[in-house]
N, C-alpha and C positions, 0 to 999 in steps of 0.2 A: 546618467542625468536625472536630477530630482524634478518631478513635475508637480507644481503646486496650484491648487485652486484656492486662493485665499478666502473667498467668501464661504467656503465649505469647511474650513478647518475647525470651526466651532462644533460642527456635527461630528467631525472625526474625533476630537478630543472628548467629546461628551460620551462617546461610545466605549472609551477605554475601560472604564470601571467594570463593565460586564463582558469585555471582549473574550476573555478566556473560555467561559462556558459557552458562549455563542460560537466561538470558533469550532468547538467540538461538534456542535450542532450543524456544522457545515458539511457533515457526511465525509465522503472521500476527498473533499477539498481541504480538509483539516491539515494545517501545516504540521510537519514533523515535530513532534515534541522531543526535546533533548532528555535522554534517559537519566534518571538520578538513582535508580536502584543498584544496590551493592550485589556483587555476584557471590554465590556460594563457593566456598574453597574447594578446589579439586581434591580428590583422594590422594593420600600420601604417595609421593613419588611420581605422580602423573603430571605431564606437561602437554600443552597443545602442539600439534604438528601439522594440522591441516584444517582449512576452513572452506566450506561449501556454501554458497550464498545465492539468493535470488533477491533482487530489489526492484521495486517500482521506480519509474522516473520521479524526479523531484517536482516541486510545485511548478505548475505551468499556467499559462493563460487559459481562459475558458476555451474548450475545444472547438466551438462552432462560431465562425465569424458572422454567420447570418443571424445569430441570436442577439449579438451586440447591435447589429443593424436594425433588427426588428423592434427591439426595445426602444431605440432612438426614434425610429420613424413613427411608431405608435404614439409616443409622447409628443413628437413634433406636430403630427396631424391634430392632436387634441389641443395643443397650444394654439395652433392656427384658428381653431374653432372657438377659442376662448374658454376652454373646458378644463383647464388645469388649476389646481389650488396652489398656494404658495409652496407646499411640500412638492407638488407635482412639478412646479417649475424648477425647483432645486434638483429633483431627480432627472429632469430633462437636461439640465447643464451637465450633470454627471454622465448621463447617457451619451451626450454629444462628445464628450472627451474620450470616453471609452471607445465609441465607434471610430474615432480618429486615431487613437493611440493603441488600443488593445486588439481591435478587430483584425488589423493586418498581422498581428502576432498570434493569432488564434492557435492554441494547441503547442505553442513553442514553450520551451523551458524558460522559466524566469531566472533572474540572478539569485533569488532566494533558493531556487532549485538546485543551482550550482553549489551554493554554500552548504545545503543539506547534505549532499553527497560528499563534499569535502570533509564535513564534520564526522560523518559515519566512518569514512576511511581513517581519519585521524584517530578515532576511538578504537577501531579495530586493531590499528598498529600498537596502540598504547596497552589495550587489554590482552592482546596475544602476541607479544613481541617475539616469542620463540618461533612462530610461524614465518615471520618475515625477516629471515636472515639475509645477509648480503648475497648468498647464492640461491636464493629462492627463485622459483619459477612460477609465474602467475598466468593463468588463463582467464581471459575476459571476453564475454560475448554479449552483444546487445541486439534487441529488436531492431528491425529496420526502420522504426519510428525515429525521426531526428531527436526528439526529446530524450529518447532512451540512449542514443548514441552520445549526445552531449552530457547526459548524466554519467555514463561510463567514463567519458573524458575527464570530467570533474573529479571523479573518484580516483582515477589513475594518476591524475596530476598531483594530488595530495600524496598519494603513495610514492610517486617517483621523487617528490620534493623531499620527503623524509628518508627514503631508501633508494638512492640513486643507482645503486649497483644491482638491484633485483631485475631479473629478466622477465619481460612482460609480452605475452602474445595477446593481441586484441583483434577482434573483427566483428563485423555485422553483416549479415547476409540472409537471403531468403531461406536457405536451407536450414538455417539455425532456428527458424520460426516453428519448426516441427516439435521443439520442446519449450521454446521461450514463450510462444503464443500461438497455438496451432489451429484453433477453431474460429469460425466466423461468429462474432458476438451477436450480430443481428439475428442469426438463426437460433442462438441460445435464447435470446430474449423471446422470440416467437414460441419456441418450444415451452417455455416456462409460463406463458400467458394462458393458462388453462381456466376453465369455468370455476374450478375450486379456488384458484388463486384470485380470480376476479371478485369472487364473493368476499374474501378476506380483505382484499384490497379496498373494496367499497366501504367496509366497516372502518378501516383506518381513515379514509378520506372523509368520512362523516364528521370526523373531529376537525377537518381543515375548512376554514371558512374564509373566503377571499373578500367578503363584503366590507369589513372595516377598512382594510388597506385601500380598496378601490375608492371608498368615500374620502380617504385621506389624500389620494392622488388626484382624483377627478372631482370637478365641482358639479357635475350633472349626472345622476344615476341613469337617466334615460339615454344619454349619449353612450354610457358604457355598455348598456344592454344592446344597443344597435351597432356599435362600432368596435368593441374590445372583447376579445376572448379572455375573460378574466382569469380563468384557470391557467391558461398558457402563459399570460403575462406574469402571473404569480410565481410560476415555475422558473421563468426566465430571471425574475428579480431574485429568487432564492439561489439559483445556480451562479449567475454572474456576481451577485453580491457576496456569496460565500467565497468565491474564488478570489476575491480581492485580498484576502488574507495572504495570499501567496505573492502579492506584488506590493511590498511595503513602499516602493517609490511612489505609488499612487496614494496620495494622502487624504483619502476620504473612504467612507464605507457606506453600506446600505442599512446599517444597524437601526437608524432612526425610523426606518419603514415598518419595523416589526415590534410587536409585543413579545415578551418572553414566552408567553403560552402559544402564540401563533407559530413562532419558530420551532418550538418544541414539538408541536403536533405535525408540522410539515416534515421535520427530521424523522420522527417516528415512522412516517409513511415511506420516506426515502430509504431509511434503514431496512424496513421490511422488504422493499423492492430489491435491493441488493441481495438480501438473503434469498429471496425467491428465485432470483436469476442464477446465482453462482454458488450458493451454499447447499447445505444438506436438507433442503426443504421437502416436505411430503406431498407437494401439490402437483408435481410433474414427473418427468423421467429423470430428473437430476443431470440433465445434459451439461450444465454448467461445470459440474465436477470433472467431466471428462477434459476440460481445457487444462487441467493440471496433472493428469495422470502421466503424460509423457515427461513432464518436469520431474515428478517424483521418481520415475524410472531412471531418468538422467542422473539425478542426485545419487541414487543407490549405486548404479553402475560405475559412475566416475569415482565414487568413494572406494568401491571395491578395487578398482584399478590402482588407485593411489596407495591403498593399504598393501596390496599385494606386491607392488613395486618397492614399497618402503621395507617390507619384511623379507624380500628376496635375499636368499643366501649365496647365490651364485653370481660370479662376475661375468658370466657368459650371457650377456643380455644384448638384445638388438638395440639399434640407435633409438628406436621408438620407445623401448622399455627404459632406456637410460634417461630419455627425456621425461617420461612419466614419473620416474624415481625422484626427480627434482620438484614435481608439482607440490606447491605448498597451499595454493588457494585457487578455487574455481569461482569466478564472479560472473553473474548473470544479471542483465538489466532488462526489465520488461514492464509489465502492466498490472493494475489492480484487478483486471479480469482474470489474472492467473494467481495473484497472491490470495484472493478470497477463497477460491476452490482448494488451493494448495494447503492453506491453513485448515480447511475443513477435512481434507483427506488425512492430514497429520493428526486431526483431533486435538489440536493445541488447547491447553487450558491454563489459565492463571486467574486466581481468585474467582470472581463471579463470571468472568469471561470464558465461554465455552465455544470455541470456533467451529467444532464439528457437530454441535447439538442438532437433533432432529425434532422439530416441534411444529405443531399447527397452530399454536397460540400466539398469533401475531400481536394481539393487544399487550402481551407481556414479553415479547421477544427482546425488547431493549434491556430487559433485566439480565439477560444472559448472553446476548449477542449484539455487539456495537460496532458499526462499520468504522467509526473513527479510531477505534483501538486496533482494528485489524489492518485497515488499508488507508492511512493518512498518506499524504504525499511523501514519497521517498520510503515508503513502507519496505521492510525487509525481513527475510527469514534467513537465519544463519545456523549452520550445523558446525559445531566446533568439535573436532576430534582430538582425543588425548591418548597418549601411550606412556608406558612406564619402562624404565631401564631394567626392571626386574624380569628375568626370563619366565616365560609362561603366563604373564598376566594378560588380561583381555584388553582390547581396544575399547575405550569409552567414548561417548559422544553426548553432548547436550544440545538442545535446540533453543534459539531465541527468536522471539517475534518482536521486531522494533527494538532490538537490544535488550529485551526483557526475558529472563529465563522462564521456560515453560514446562509444564508437567505433560508427559506423554502417556498414552493409554497402554504402555508396554509393560508387561510383567516380566519378572526375572526368575528363571528356574535355578534355584540354588544347587540342585543335583547335577546340572549340566556342566560338563568340563568346558573350559575355554578351548577354542580351536587351536590345535597344535600342542595341547597340553593334557596330560592325564590327571591333572590336579583339579579338584572341584573348586569353584570360585564363589566368593561371597558377593552378594548383590550390593552395588553402590547405592547411595541415597540419592533421590531426585534432587537436583535436575540432571544428574549423571546416570547414564544408562549404558549397558554393554551393547556394543555395536552389533554383535551377533543376534541379540534379542530384538534390537530395533529393526535390523535388516529383515529378519524373519517375519516380523509383524507386518511390516509394510509391503513386503513381497506378496503376501497372501491376501492382502485387503485391497 
Protein backbone atom coordinates (compact mmCIF):
# COMPACT_ATOMS: atom_id res chain seq x y z
CA UNK A 1 0.00 0.00 0.00
CA UNK A 2 1.31 3.45 -0.89
CA UNK A 3 1.23 5.98 1.92
CA UNK A 4 1.05 9.62 0.83
CA UNK A 5 1.45 12.79 2.78
CA UNK A 6 0.31 15.28 0.17
CA UNK A 7 1.56 18.47 1.84
CA UNK A 8 5.08 17.05 1.89
CA UNK A 9 5.36 15.85 -1.70
CA UNK A 10 6.92 19.13 -2.76
CA UNK A 11 9.78 18.51 -0.34
CA UNK A 12 10.20 14.99 -1.69
CA UNK A 13 10.40 15.98 -5.34
CA UNK A 14 12.66 18.91 -4.57
CA UNK A 15 15.22 16.50 -3.15
CA UNK A 16 15.41 14.20 -6.17
CA UNK A 17 18.00 16.28 -8.06
CA UNK A 18 20.71 15.53 -5.50
CA UNK A 19 19.33 12.28 -4.07
CA UNK A 20 21.98 9.96 -5.54
CA UNK A 21 25.02 11.54 -3.87
CA UNK A 22 23.13 12.04 -0.64
CA UNK A 23 22.00 8.43 -0.67
CA UNK A 24 25.64 7.35 -0.62
CA UNK A 25 26.28 9.61 2.34
CA UNK A 26 23.69 7.53 4.18
CA UNK A 27 26.50 5.15 5.17
CA UNK A 28 25.31 1.57 5.68
CA UNK A 29 21.73 2.65 4.92
CA UNK A 30 22.68 3.20 1.27
CA UNK A 31 20.33 1.16 -0.92
CA UNK A 32 21.98 -1.51 -3.03
CA UNK A 33 23.16 -0.09 -6.36
CA UNK A 34 22.47 -2.21 -9.43
CA UNK A 35 25.90 -3.14 -10.84
CA UNK A 36 26.75 -2.07 -14.38
CA UNK A 37 30.39 -3.16 -14.68
CA UNK A 38 31.27 -5.75 -17.31
CA UNK A 39 33.09 -8.89 -16.24
CA UNK A 40 36.54 -9.94 -17.39
CA UNK A 41 36.43 -12.99 -19.64
CA UNK A 42 37.47 -16.22 -17.97
CA UNK A 43 40.65 -17.91 -19.24
CA UNK A 44 40.14 -20.12 -22.28
CA UNK A 45 38.35 -23.37 -21.53
CA UNK A 46 37.21 -22.39 -18.03
CA UNK A 47 33.61 -22.49 -16.86
CA UNK A 48 32.10 -21.67 -13.43
CA UNK A 49 30.98 -24.65 -11.34
CA UNK A 50 30.55 -23.43 -7.76
CA UNK A 51 29.50 -20.19 -6.01
CA UNK A 52 30.21 -19.39 -2.36
CA UNK A 53 28.31 -16.35 -1.09
CA UNK A 54 27.75 -14.23 2.00
CA UNK A 55 25.13 -11.50 1.83
CA UNK A 56 23.82 -8.85 4.16
CA UNK A 57 20.05 -8.60 4.57
CA UNK A 58 18.34 -6.13 2.28
CA UNK A 59 16.99 -2.70 3.12
CA UNK A 60 15.17 -2.58 6.44
CA UNK A 61 13.33 -0.13 8.62
CA UNK A 62 15.53 1.69 11.12
CA UNK A 63 16.49 -0.87 13.73
CA UNK A 64 15.35 0.93 16.91
CA UNK A 65 11.67 1.69 17.49
CA UNK A 66 12.49 4.00 20.41
CA UNK A 67 14.43 6.31 18.06
CA UNK A 68 11.31 6.94 16.00
CA UNK A 69 9.36 7.61 19.19
CA UNK A 70 12.03 9.87 20.68
CA UNK A 71 12.17 11.99 17.52
CA UNK A 72 8.40 12.41 17.55
CA UNK A 73 8.04 13.14 21.27
CA UNK A 74 10.90 15.66 21.24
CA UNK A 75 9.26 17.60 18.44
CA UNK A 76 5.74 17.22 19.85
CA UNK A 77 6.86 18.61 23.20
CA UNK A 78 8.47 21.60 21.50
CA UNK A 79 5.37 22.16 19.41
CA UNK A 80 3.19 22.20 22.55
CA UNK A 81 5.49 24.90 23.90
CA UNK A 82 5.21 26.87 20.66
CA UNK A 83 8.90 26.44 19.88
CA UNK A 84 8.87 24.94 16.38
CA UNK A 85 9.53 26.79 13.13
CA UNK A 86 7.60 26.05 9.97
CA UNK A 87 10.25 23.48 9.02
CA UNK A 88 10.04 22.05 12.53
CA UNK A 89 6.28 21.59 12.18
CA UNK A 90 6.81 19.86 8.83
CA UNK A 91 9.34 17.54 10.46
CA UNK A 92 6.90 16.86 13.30
CA UNK A 93 4.28 15.75 10.78
CA UNK A 94 6.78 13.36 9.21
CA UNK A 95 7.95 12.10 12.60
CA UNK A 96 4.36 11.42 13.65
CA UNK A 97 3.75 9.34 10.55
CA UNK A 98 6.98 7.38 11.08
CA UNK A 99 6.17 6.72 14.72
CA UNK A 100 2.86 5.19 13.65
CA UNK A 101 3.96 3.39 10.48
CA UNK A 102 7.66 2.57 10.81
CA UNK A 103 8.26 2.14 14.56
CA UNK A 104 6.13 -1.05 14.76
CA UNK A 105 8.24 -2.40 11.87
CA UNK A 106 11.63 -1.44 13.34
CA UNK A 107 14.36 -3.70 12.00
CA UNK A 108 12.06 -5.53 9.58
CA UNK A 109 12.98 -6.09 5.96
CA UNK A 110 11.26 -3.67 3.60
CA UNK A 111 9.74 -4.59 0.26
CA UNK A 112 12.72 -2.95 -1.40
CA UNK A 113 14.91 -5.33 0.60
CA UNK A 114 12.99 -8.24 -0.91
CA UNK A 115 13.46 -6.85 -4.42
CA UNK A 116 17.19 -6.35 -3.85
CA UNK A 117 17.78 -10.02 -3.08
CA UNK A 118 15.59 -11.14 -5.94
CA UNK A 119 17.70 -8.99 -8.24
CA UNK A 120 20.99 -10.39 -6.94
CA UNK A 121 19.69 -13.93 -7.42
CA UNK A 122 18.48 -13.16 -10.93
CA UNK A 123 21.86 -11.76 -11.95
CA UNK A 124 23.72 -14.67 -10.36
CA UNK A 125 21.68 -17.09 -12.46
CA UNK A 126 22.22 -15.01 -15.59
CA UNK A 127 25.95 -14.51 -15.09
CA UNK A 128 26.80 -18.07 -14.04
CA UNK A 129 24.21 -20.36 -15.66
CA UNK A 130 26.60 -23.33 -15.68
CA UNK A 131 26.41 -23.42 -11.88
CA UNK A 132 22.63 -23.71 -11.70
CA UNK A 133 21.78 -26.70 -13.83
CA UNK A 134 18.61 -28.67 -13.20
CA UNK A 135 20.40 -31.17 -10.97
CA UNK A 136 22.12 -28.46 -8.89
CA UNK A 137 22.10 -28.77 -5.12
CA UNK A 138 21.98 -25.45 -3.21
CA UNK A 139 22.73 -24.95 0.46
CA UNK A 140 21.37 -21.77 2.07
CA UNK A 141 21.86 -20.60 5.64
CA UNK A 142 20.53 -17.50 7.42
CA UNK A 143 21.12 -15.64 10.64
CA UNK A 144 18.38 -16.05 13.22
CA UNK A 145 17.41 -12.43 12.55
CA UNK A 146 14.03 -12.38 10.80
CA UNK A 147 15.22 -9.84 8.20
CA UNK A 148 17.98 -12.27 7.19
CA UNK A 149 15.57 -15.21 6.97
CA UNK A 150 13.21 -13.16 4.77
CA UNK A 151 16.18 -12.06 2.64
CA UNK A 152 17.11 -15.71 2.11
CA UNK A 153 13.50 -16.52 1.24
CA UNK A 154 13.40 -13.73 -1.35
CA UNK A 155 16.65 -14.91 -2.92
CA UNK A 156 15.53 -18.55 -3.08
CA UNK A 157 12.09 -17.55 -4.35
CA UNK A 158 13.70 -16.00 -7.43
CA UNK A 159 16.04 -18.96 -7.84
CA UNK A 160 13.15 -21.43 -7.72
CA UNK A 161 11.08 -19.35 -10.12
CA UNK A 162 13.75 -19.64 -12.77
CA UNK A 163 15.14 -23.06 -11.89
CA UNK A 164 12.28 -25.09 -10.39
CA UNK A 165 14.14 -28.40 -10.57
CA UNK A 166 17.14 -27.46 -8.43
CA UNK A 167 17.32 -29.02 -4.98
CA UNK A 168 17.57 -26.51 -2.13
CA UNK A 169 18.49 -27.10 1.48
CA UNK A 170 17.73 -24.05 3.62
CA UNK A 171 17.81 -23.41 7.34
CA UNK A 172 18.32 -20.85 10.07
CA UNK A 173 19.43 -21.74 13.58
CA UNK A 174 21.50 -20.66 16.54
CA UNK A 175 24.26 -23.12 15.76
CA UNK A 176 24.81 -21.46 12.38
CA UNK A 177 25.65 -18.17 14.09
CA UNK A 178 29.09 -19.58 14.87
CA UNK A 179 30.15 -18.52 11.37
CA UNK A 180 27.29 -16.25 10.21
CA UNK A 181 27.65 -13.73 13.08
CA UNK A 182 29.52 -15.14 16.09
CA UNK A 183 30.42 -12.20 18.33
CA UNK A 184 28.61 -9.71 20.55
CA UNK A 185 28.61 -6.44 18.62
CA UNK A 186 28.26 -4.40 21.82
CA UNK A 187 31.51 -5.87 23.14
CA UNK A 188 33.24 -5.12 19.85
CA UNK A 189 32.13 -1.47 20.11
CA UNK A 190 33.41 -1.18 23.69
CA UNK A 191 36.77 -2.70 22.76
CA UNK A 192 37.26 -0.28 19.90
CA UNK A 193 36.47 2.83 21.98
CA UNK A 194 40.06 3.44 23.07
CA UNK A 195 41.56 6.81 24.12
CA UNK A 196 43.48 6.89 20.83
CA UNK A 197 40.26 6.50 18.87
CA UNK A 198 38.39 9.03 20.99
CA UNK A 199 41.04 11.58 20.10
CA UNK A 200 40.61 10.95 16.38
CA UNK A 201 36.84 10.87 16.68
CA UNK A 202 36.86 14.28 18.37
CA UNK A 203 38.77 15.70 15.39
CA UNK A 204 36.13 14.44 12.98
CA UNK A 205 33.26 15.73 15.07
CA UNK A 206 34.90 19.13 15.26
CA UNK A 207 33.65 19.50 11.67
CA UNK A 208 30.09 18.52 12.66
CA UNK A 209 27.99 21.47 13.80
CA UNK A 210 24.36 21.04 14.84
CA UNK A 211 23.60 24.75 15.35
CA UNK A 212 22.18 25.66 11.94
CA UNK A 213 19.82 22.67 11.85
CA UNK A 214 18.59 23.33 15.39
CA UNK A 215 17.86 26.96 14.47
CA UNK A 216 15.99 25.75 11.39
CA UNK A 217 13.81 23.39 13.43
CA UNK A 218 13.34 25.29 16.71
CA UNK A 219 12.37 28.95 17.09
CA UNK A 220 14.00 29.42 20.52
CA UNK A 221 17.69 28.65 21.11
CA UNK A 222 17.27 28.83 24.90
CA UNK A 223 14.56 26.18 24.72
CA UNK A 224 16.97 23.93 22.80
CA UNK A 225 19.73 24.40 25.37
CA UNK A 226 17.42 23.48 28.25
CA UNK A 227 15.28 20.76 26.68
CA UNK A 228 16.99 19.18 23.66
CA UNK A 229 20.09 16.99 23.35
CA UNK A 230 21.10 18.50 20.02
CA UNK A 231 23.78 15.95 19.21
CA UNK A 232 21.49 13.01 19.88
CA UNK A 233 18.64 14.54 17.88
CA UNK A 234 21.03 15.27 15.02
CA UNK A 235 22.09 11.61 14.96
CA UNK A 236 18.50 10.35 15.01
CA UNK A 237 17.63 12.66 12.11
CA UNK A 238 20.71 11.37 10.24
CA UNK A 239 19.93 7.69 10.77
CA UNK A 240 16.15 7.77 10.40
CA UNK A 241 16.33 10.13 7.45
CA UNK A 242 18.94 8.12 5.57
CA UNK A 243 17.02 4.93 6.21
CA UNK A 244 14.04 6.36 4.30
CA UNK A 245 15.76 5.56 1.02
CA UNK A 246 14.99 1.90 1.79
CA UNK A 247 11.22 2.56 2.02
CA UNK A 248 10.15 4.14 -1.28
CA UNK A 249 6.50 3.70 -0.32
CA UNK A 250 7.07 6.56 2.14
CA UNK A 251 6.98 9.53 -0.18
CA UNK A 252 9.03 12.05 1.77
CA UNK A 253 12.61 12.46 2.90
CA UNK A 254 14.65 14.48 5.39
CA UNK A 255 16.87 15.97 2.68
CA UNK A 256 15.50 19.47 3.22
CA UNK A 257 16.99 19.48 6.73
CA UNK A 258 20.60 19.23 5.56
CA UNK A 259 23.07 21.29 3.62
CA UNK A 260 25.40 19.26 1.43
CA UNK A 261 28.37 20.19 3.62
CA UNK A 262 26.63 19.16 6.84
CA UNK A 263 25.62 15.79 5.50
CA UNK A 264 29.10 15.17 4.12
CA UNK A 265 30.83 15.90 7.42
CA UNK A 266 28.37 13.79 9.39
CA UNK A 267 28.95 10.92 6.98
CA UNK A 268 32.75 11.22 7.29
CA UNK A 269 32.41 10.77 11.05
CA UNK A 270 30.04 7.81 10.56
CA UNK A 271 32.34 6.25 7.99
CA UNK A 272 35.31 6.47 10.35
CA UNK A 273 33.27 4.96 13.19
CA UNK A 274 32.44 1.86 11.17
CA UNK A 275 36.10 1.57 10.22
CA UNK A 276 37.22 1.88 13.83
CA UNK A 277 34.83 -0.78 15.07
CA UNK A 278 35.01 -3.44 12.35
CA UNK A 279 37.90 -2.84 9.96
CA UNK A 280 41.69 -2.96 10.09
CA UNK A 281 42.09 0.07 12.35
CA UNK A 282 45.24 0.75 14.41
CA UNK A 283 43.45 2.19 17.47
CA UNK A 284 42.56 -1.00 19.34
CA UNK A 285 42.91 -4.77 19.36
CA UNK A 286 40.97 -5.17 16.11
CA UNK A 287 38.40 -7.35 17.79
CA UNK A 288 35.97 -6.55 14.99
CA UNK A 289 38.04 -8.57 12.53
CA UNK A 290 37.44 -11.66 14.65
CA UNK A 291 33.75 -11.47 13.80
CA UNK A 292 34.57 -12.67 10.28
CA UNK A 293 37.35 -15.21 10.85
CA UNK A 294 34.92 -18.12 11.34
CA UNK A 295 33.19 -17.13 8.09
CA UNK A 296 36.50 -17.09 6.22
CA UNK A 297 37.30 -20.56 7.55
CA UNK A 298 33.84 -21.79 6.59
CA UNK A 299 34.23 -20.48 3.04
CA UNK A 300 37.63 -22.14 2.66
CA UNK A 301 36.51 -25.43 4.22
CA UNK A 302 33.30 -25.71 2.22
CA UNK A 303 35.09 -24.89 -1.03
CA UNK A 304 37.67 -27.59 -0.36
CA UNK A 305 34.90 -30.14 0.28
CA UNK A 306 33.09 -29.23 -2.92
CA UNK A 307 36.26 -29.33 -5.00
CA UNK A 308 37.36 -32.64 -3.49
CA UNK A 309 33.95 -34.17 -4.18
CA UNK A 310 33.82 -32.74 -7.68
CA UNK A 311 37.21 -34.17 -8.60
CA UNK A 312 36.77 -37.54 -6.88
CA UNK A 313 37.61 -40.40 -9.22
CA UNK A 314 35.97 -43.23 -7.28
CA UNK A 315 32.32 -44.25 -7.29
CA UNK A 316 32.64 -45.67 -3.79
CA UNK A 317 31.40 -42.63 -1.95
CA UNK A 318 29.25 -42.34 1.12
CA UNK A 319 25.77 -40.83 0.95
CA UNK A 320 27.20 -37.66 2.45
CA UNK A 321 29.94 -37.50 -0.18
CA UNK A 322 27.43 -38.08 -2.94
CA UNK A 323 25.36 -35.20 -1.64
CA UNK A 324 28.43 -32.97 -1.41
CA UNK A 325 29.35 -33.86 -4.97
CA UNK A 326 26.16 -32.14 -6.16
CA UNK A 327 26.76 -28.91 -4.27
CA UNK A 328 26.70 -25.99 -6.70
CA UNK A 329 26.24 -23.00 -4.40
CA UNK A 330 26.58 -22.18 -0.72
CA UNK A 331 24.51 -19.13 0.20
CA UNK A 332 24.79 -17.38 3.56
CA UNK A 333 22.64 -14.47 4.75
CA UNK A 334 23.84 -12.26 7.60
CA UNK A 335 24.85 -8.77 8.60
CA UNK A 336 27.01 -5.73 7.88
CA UNK A 337 28.90 -6.45 11.10
CA UNK A 338 30.40 -9.45 9.31
CA UNK A 339 30.59 -8.07 5.76
CA UNK A 340 32.91 -5.23 6.84
CA UNK A 341 35.52 -7.35 8.65
CA UNK A 342 35.22 -10.08 6.01
CA UNK A 343 36.22 -7.67 3.24
CA UNK A 344 39.04 -6.41 5.47
CA UNK A 345 40.39 -9.92 6.06
CA UNK A 346 40.17 -10.62 2.32
CA UNK A 347 41.92 -7.27 1.65
CA UNK A 348 39.65 -6.63 -1.30
CA UNK A 349 40.66 -3.78 -3.58
CA UNK A 350 39.01 -2.02 -6.49
CA UNK A 351 40.28 1.30 -7.87
CA UNK A 352 40.63 3.68 -4.89
CA UNK A 353 38.72 1.45 -2.46
CA UNK A 354 41.00 -0.63 -0.21
CA UNK A 355 38.85 -2.67 2.19
CA UNK A 356 41.79 -4.04 4.18
CA UNK A 357 43.80 -0.85 4.56
CA UNK A 358 45.34 0.00 7.93
CA UNK A 359 45.57 3.75 8.48
CA UNK A 360 45.45 6.20 11.36
CA UNK A 361 44.56 9.10 9.06
CA UNK A 362 40.87 9.48 9.76
CA UNK A 363 40.70 12.89 8.08
CA UNK A 364 41.47 11.24 4.75
CA UNK A 365 40.02 7.79 5.36
CA UNK A 366 37.13 8.45 2.98
CA UNK A 367 39.58 8.61 0.07
CA UNK A 368 40.43 4.92 0.44
CA UNK A 369 37.67 3.35 2.57
CA UNK A 370 33.96 4.09 2.12
CA UNK A 371 31.26 2.24 4.02
CA UNK A 372 28.60 2.72 1.34
CA UNK A 373 30.77 0.86 -1.20
CA UNK A 374 31.49 -1.98 1.22
CA UNK A 375 28.22 -2.54 3.04
CA UNK A 376 25.15 -0.99 1.45
CA UNK A 377 21.91 -2.79 2.19
CA UNK A 378 22.06 -6.28 0.60
CA UNK A 379 25.86 -6.08 0.34
CA UNK A 380 27.43 -9.38 -0.67
CA UNK A 381 30.71 -11.16 -1.31
CA UNK A 382 30.75 -13.89 -3.96
CA UNK A 383 33.50 -16.41 -4.68
CA UNK A 384 33.05 -17.82 -8.18
CA UNK A 385 34.99 -21.04 -8.85
CA UNK A 386 36.05 -22.14 -12.33
CA UNK A 387 37.41 -25.35 -13.78
CA UNK A 388 38.62 -26.50 -17.18
CA UNK A 389 37.92 -29.76 -18.97
CA UNK A 390 41.61 -29.95 -19.80
CA UNK A 391 43.36 -32.47 -17.58
CA UNK A 392 45.82 -31.16 -15.00
CA UNK A 393 44.64 -27.56 -15.06
CA UNK A 394 44.19 -25.71 -11.74
CA UNK A 395 40.91 -24.60 -10.21
CA UNK A 396 40.51 -20.82 -10.53
CA UNK A 397 38.48 -18.40 -8.44
CA UNK A 398 37.45 -14.75 -8.59
CA UNK A 399 35.96 -12.69 -5.78
CA UNK A 400 33.28 -10.04 -6.20
CA UNK A 401 32.13 -7.40 -3.72
CA UNK A 402 28.60 -6.23 -4.50
CA UNK A 403 28.91 -7.99 -7.86
CA UNK A 404 32.05 -6.05 -8.79
CA UNK A 405 35.25 -7.99 -9.48
CA UNK A 406 38.01 -7.37 -6.94
CA UNK A 407 41.77 -7.49 -6.83
CA UNK A 408 43.22 -9.85 -4.22
CA UNK A 409 46.58 -9.54 -2.41
CA UNK A 410 47.45 -13.05 -3.62
CA UNK A 411 50.63 -13.74 -5.56
CA UNK A 412 51.03 -16.59 -8.01
CA UNK A 413 54.10 -18.84 -7.99
CA UNK A 414 54.76 -19.72 -11.62
CA UNK A 415 57.18 -22.45 -10.60
CA UNK A 416 54.62 -24.30 -8.48
CA UNK A 417 52.80 -27.20 -10.16
CA UNK A 418 49.06 -27.48 -9.86
CA UNK A 419 47.76 -29.99 -7.33
CA UNK A 420 47.62 -33.44 -8.94
CA UNK A 421 49.72 -32.38 -11.91
CA UNK A 422 53.41 -32.43 -12.63
CA UNK A 423 53.10 -29.60 -15.12
CA UNK A 424 54.01 -26.03 -14.25
CA UNK A 425 51.12 -23.61 -14.53
CA UNK A 426 50.98 -20.09 -15.91
CA UNK A 427 49.40 -17.48 -13.67
CA UNK A 428 45.99 -16.16 -14.73
CA UNK A 429 45.33 -12.44 -14.97
CA UNK A 430 43.33 -10.72 -12.24
CA UNK A 431 40.52 -10.98 -11.24
CA UNK A 432 41.15 -14.72 -11.70
CA UNK A 433 43.43 -16.51 -9.27
CA UNK A 434 44.51 -20.10 -8.72
CA UNK A 435 42.52 -21.56 -5.84
CA UNK A 436 45.64 -23.21 -4.41
CA UNK A 437 47.27 -19.78 -4.10
CA UNK A 438 44.15 -18.15 -2.65
CA UNK A 439 43.59 -20.92 -0.13
CA UNK A 440 47.23 -20.90 0.99
CA UNK A 441 47.25 -17.13 1.43
CA UNK A 442 44.09 -16.92 3.53
CA UNK A 443 44.83 -20.02 5.57
CA UNK A 444 47.98 -18.40 6.92
CA UNK A 445 46.61 -14.87 7.39
